[in-house]
N, C-alpha and C positions, 0 to 999 in steps of 0.2 A: 538710721539715716538722718543726717543733719540738714537743717534749712536755716542758714545764717540770717535770713530775712525775717524769721519769726521772732517776735518780741519775747524776751526771757531766755533765749538760747544762750547758754554759757559757753558754747563751743567745746564742751567736753566730749571725750570719746565715749561712744556708746557701743556696746557689743553684747552678743549673746554667747553664752558658754559658761563653763565652770569657773567660779571665782574662789580663790584661796586667800584668806586673810589671817593675819596674826598680829599680836601685840604683846608687849611686855612692859611692866612697871617695876622700878627699883628705887629704893630710897636708902639713905644712910643713917638709920637710927643709931644714936641719938643726934646725929649730925643734921645739918640744914639742907642737904642736897637731895633732889629727886630727879629721876630720869624716866623717860617714856619713849618707846619706839612702836610704830604702827606700820603695817604694810599690807598691800593688796595686789594680787595679780589676776588678770582676766585672761584665761586661755583662749577665749573666742576672739577677742579683739587684740590679744597679745599686748596689753597695756599694763604698766606697773606704776604704783604710787606708794611712796613711803614718807614717813615723817619721824624726825628725832627731836626730842625736847629735853632741855635741862633747866631746872628751876631751883631757886634757893628760897628759904623761908625768910620773909621780911618781918613778920610779927604774928603773934597768936592771940586770939581773943578767947572768950569762954566757950564759944561754939564753932569758931572758924579759924583757919590759918591762911594768911595772905602769902602768896608765892609770886616771884618775878623771875623771868629768865628769857632764854632765846630758843628758837626752833628753826629747823630747816626742813623743807619738803622737796621731794624729787618726783617728777612725773616723766614717764617715758612711754611712747607708743609709736605706731607707724607714722612717720613724718613729723614727729615733734619730740622735744625733750626740754625740760625746764627745771630750774632750781628756784626756790622761793624762800628767802630767809625772813625772819620776823621776830618780834618781841611778844611776850605773853605775860599777862598778869591774871592770876586766878585767886 
């Protein structure tokens, strides 16, 4: 149950029930591209969340690789639906 008057409430859907989640990562060795998908479905609240991301390698150091790209998230549940695009640097 949500109470919008409570500080810290993000307005997210909350529900009880079985949740199924999955994810996949794929890259193009030796190429610079990497892709990721994540998703989750809650059978109790009948809500769905998914995200897709594509990044490319900007540079590599001795211990790290810097990547930059874009992502899009999709949310769907009873009474709402939203798309959220964004940029990401890792």
